[in-house]
VODO-895435 format. One record per residue (C-alpha): residue in one letter; x, y, z. Coordinates in steps of 0.2 Angstrom, whole numbers, padded with zeros to 4 digits, always signed. Example, Ala and Ser with C-alpha at 12.3 -4.5 7.8 and 13.67 -1.06 7.14 Angstrom:
# residues 2
A+0062-0022+0039/S+0068-0005+0036/
# end
This chain:
# residues 304
M+0059+0169-0198/F+0042+0159-0198/K+0028+0171-0196/Y+0019+0163-0182/S+0035+0162-0170/N+0045+0176-0161/D+0061+0165-0159/N+0070+0153-0170/K+0056+0141-0171/R+0049+0136-0188/Y+0032+0131-0181/H+0017+0140-0173/T+0023+0141-0155/F+0010+0142-0141/N+0020+0157-0134/Y+0018+0167-0150/F+0000+0163-0150/L-0003+0168-0132/R+0007+0184-0133/K-0002+0190-0149/K-0019+0186-0142/F-0017+0193-0125/N-0002+0205-0127/S+0007+0198-0112/K+0016+0183-0105/V+0004+0170-0102/F+0006+0154-0091/K-0005+0138-0091/I-0007+0134-0072/P-0012+0115-0070/I-0024+0110-0056/D-0031+0094-0051/A-0050+0093-0048/K-0048+0074-0045/A-0058+0069-0060/T-0058+0051-0064/C-0060+0042-0081/P-0074+0033-0089/N-0062+0021-0098/K-0055+0014-0081/I-0070+0002-0080/N-0063-0006-0096/G-0046-0006-0089/G-0040+0011-0096/C-0028+0015-0109/I-0013+0003-0109/Y+0000+0017-0107/C-0008+0025-0092/K-0001+0022-0074/D-0014+0022-0060/N-0011+0036-0047/S+0002+0046-0058/K+0002+0064-0054/A+0002+0079-0065/N+0015+0093-0062/I+0004+0101-0048/T+0011+0108-0032/N-0001+0099-0020/N-0017+0091-0027/E-0024+0089-0009/L-0027+0107-0008/S-0043+0116-0014/L-0043+0121-0032/I-0041+0139-0029/T-0027+0136-0016/Q-0018+0125-0029/Y-0019+0140-0041/N-0013+0152-0028/E+0002+0142-0023/E+0008+0140-0041/V+0005+0159-0044/K+0017+0163-0029/I+0031+0153-0038/L+0028+0160-0055/N+0026+0178-0049/K+0044+0178-0043/K+0050+0178-0061/W+0035+0185-0071/P+0025+0196-0059/N+0014+0204-0072/A+0010+0188-0082/K-0008+0182-0086/H-0014+0165-0083/I-0024+0151-0090/V-0031+0139-0078/Y-0028+0121-0084/F-0040+0107-0077/Q-0027+0094-0082/T-0029+0078-0073/G-0042+0065-0078/T-0058+0067-0088/N-0065+0084-0081/T-0082+0082-0089/Y-0085+0065-0081/M-0095+0072-0067/P-0112+0080-0065/L-0112+0097-0074/E-0117+0106-0058/Q-0101+0100-0049/F-0091+0105-0065/K-0098+0123-0064/K-0093+0124-0045/N-0075+0120-0050/I-0075+0133-0063/K-0084+0147-0053/P-0069+0153-0042/F-0058+0157-0057/L-0070+0168-0067/D-0068+0184-0058/I-0049+0184-0056/P-0042+0198-0067/E-0026+0189-0071/I-0035+0174-0077/V-0038+0176-0096/G-0043+0158-0100/I-0048+0141-0094/S-0042+0125-0102/I-0052+0108-0099/A-0044+0091-0102/T-0058+0078-0106/R-0063+0064-0119/C-0073+0065-0134/D-0085+0052-0127/C-0089+0064-0112/L-0097+0079-0120/S-0115+0079-0118/N-0127+0092-0125/E-0128+0100-0108/Y-0110+0102-0107/L-0108+0109-0125/N-0121+0122-0121/Y-0112+0127-0105/F-0096+0128-0115/E-0104+0140-0127/E-0109+0151-0112/L-0093+0149-0104/N-0083+0154-0120/Q-0092+0171-0119/K-0084+0174-0102/T-0066+0168-0105/F-0055+0161-0118/L-0060+0142-0117/T-0050+0128-0123/I-0056+0110-0124/E-0042+0097-0125/L-0046+0080-0132/G-0035+0065-0133/L-0035+0056-0150/Q-0018+0048-0149/S-0020+0040-0167/S-0032+0040-0181/N-0030+0022-0184/N-0045+0013-0177/S-0035-0003-0175/T-0022+0006-0165/L-0036+0014-0154/K-0043-0004-0151/L-0026-0011-0146/I-0022+0003-0134/N-0039+0001-0126/R-0044+0019-0130/G-0062+0016-0128/H-0068+0026-0143/D-0064+0027-0162/K-0059+0041-0173/E-0076+0044-0179/S-0082+0048-0162/F-0067+0060-0160/A-0072+0069-0176/S-0090+0071-0171/A-0084+0079-0155/V-0072+0091-0163/K-0086+0096-0175/S-0098+0099-0161/L-0086+0110-0152/K-0081+0120-0167/N-0099+0123-0171/K-0100+0132-0154/G-0085+0142-0158/I-0074+0134-0145/F-0055+0132-0147/V-0050+0113-0148/V-0033+0106-0145/A-0030+0087-0149/H-0017+0076-0141/I-0008+0063-0151/I+0006+0050-0147/N+0019+0045-0159/G+0027+0028-0159/L+0011+0018-0153/P+0014-0001-0154/F+0016-0007-0172/E+0011+0010-0180/T+0021+0015-0196/K+0027+0032-0201/E+0012+0032-0213/D+0000+0029-0199/M+0007+0044-0189/L+0007+0056-0204/N-0011+0050-0207/T-0015+0056-0190/A-0008+0073-0194/C-0019+0074-0210/F-0034+0068-0201/L-0033+0082-0188/N-0028+0095-0201/N-0044+0090-0211/L-0054+0093-0195/Q-0047+0110-0193/V-0042+0108-0175/D-0035+0124-0167/G-0020+0117-0158/I-0011+0100-0156/K+0000+0092-0143/I+0012+0080-0149/H+0019+0066-0138/M+0032+0052-0139/L+0026+0035-0133/H+0035+0031-0117/I+0034+0015-0107/L+0031+0016-0088/K+0033+0002-0075/D+0018-0008-0070/T+0007-0003-0085/P-0001-0015-0098/L+0010-0007-0111/E+0025-0013-0101/K+0018-0031-0102/L+0015-0029-0121/Y+0032-0022-0124/K+0040-0037-0115/K+0030-0049-0124/T+0032-0043-0142/N+0047-0031-0141/F+0038-0019-0153/H+0049-0005-0160/I+0052+0010-0150/L+0056+0025-0161/T+0074+0032-0160/K+0076+0050-0157/E+0081+0052-0175/E+0065+0044-0181/Y+0054+0054-0169/I+0062+0070-0175/D+0059+0065-0193/I+0041+0060-0190/V+0037+0076-0180/I+0044+0087-0194/N+0034+0078-0207/Q+0019+0080-0197/L+0022+0099-0195/E+0024+0101-0213/I+0007+0093-0215/L-0002+0104-0202/D-0009+0121-0208/E+0002+0135-0202/K-0012+0142-0191/V-0013+0127-0180/V-0005+0131-0163/I+0008+0118-0157/E+0006+0118-0139/R+0018+0103-0136/I+0031+0094-0147/T+0037+0082-0134/G+0031+0075-0117/D+0038+0074-0099/P+0039+0056-0093/I+0039+0051-0075/I+0057+0048-0074/E+0057+0036-0059/D+0044+0025-0068/L+0052+0026-0085/I+0058+0011-0094/T+0061+0017-0112/P+0065+0028-0121/T+0078+0036-0110/W+0082+0049-0123/L+0065+0057-0119/T+0072+0064-0103/K+0083+0076-0111/K+0069+0087-0117/F+0078+0103-0122/I+0091+0094-0132/L+0077+0086-0141/L+0068+0103-0144/N+0085+0110-0151/D+0088+0095-0162/I+0071+0097-0170/D+0075+0116-0173/K+0092+0112-0180/E+0084+0098-0192/M+0071+0110-0198/L+0084+0123-0202/Y+0095+0110-0211/R+0080+0104-0221/N+0074+0123-0224/T+0057+0117-0220/Y+0043+0124-0209/Q+0025+0121-0203/G+0013+0120-0217/Q+0026+0118-0230/K+0016+0104-0239/N+0001+0115-0239/N+0009+0129-0250/
# end
């Protein structure tokens, strides 16, 4: 058995990490603070769909009510679990710091909450925010989640990401210098990328010593610039087999201590154009496990 997993996984699972750290079942509870994105003024990332909703019970409710409503559901199965509040939607530091602090404050004195996770961008981390993060990290387990998507600057320009890999690297170093846990998001199968590009992204993040990673498969949603590009160029969409192969190769590159928070995404099914195989999430996860077993490989294998 892989040493950073408590089931049949051959990679460092998020569940294992949380149980070891908090000696308890821990859930991430997503909430929506209605943060926007600075890149929207430039058209936004080409895969983003306006007004798409995260998996949140009702984002019209107050933040603390969103949290409480989700806890009611989770408590039916896991009444003694601990929680990480996940500010999931938008760029959560693209607002005045005082407003951000008000969003955080209600969650700092709830005993069941052991951590706070903040989704944001590498170009929205001022020194004032970094200093506050350092302070906040003394009160709770703080995670900052940053979208990279690719370490290929040509790809970042094509998808209209709004920053380059150097900006991302600088942000990670600034956060790590403050002792903050950093999770990177990447997307496999971006237009015209090769397998080598995707493996280079894993190498890039490994060299930056990120603490965690979320791996997603590109999916095309209706009414996005990506849909128009796909119809115009018919760029290659990874097959399930190609995706599994690339993910396993990426896992082999990543240090065994890097926590794998996600290994696939959850598309909005009613808006999904392709790939349809992505909707069968648990089959995909099982197929990754089976292929790793068949290859007798594991996370960090290429580092040993």
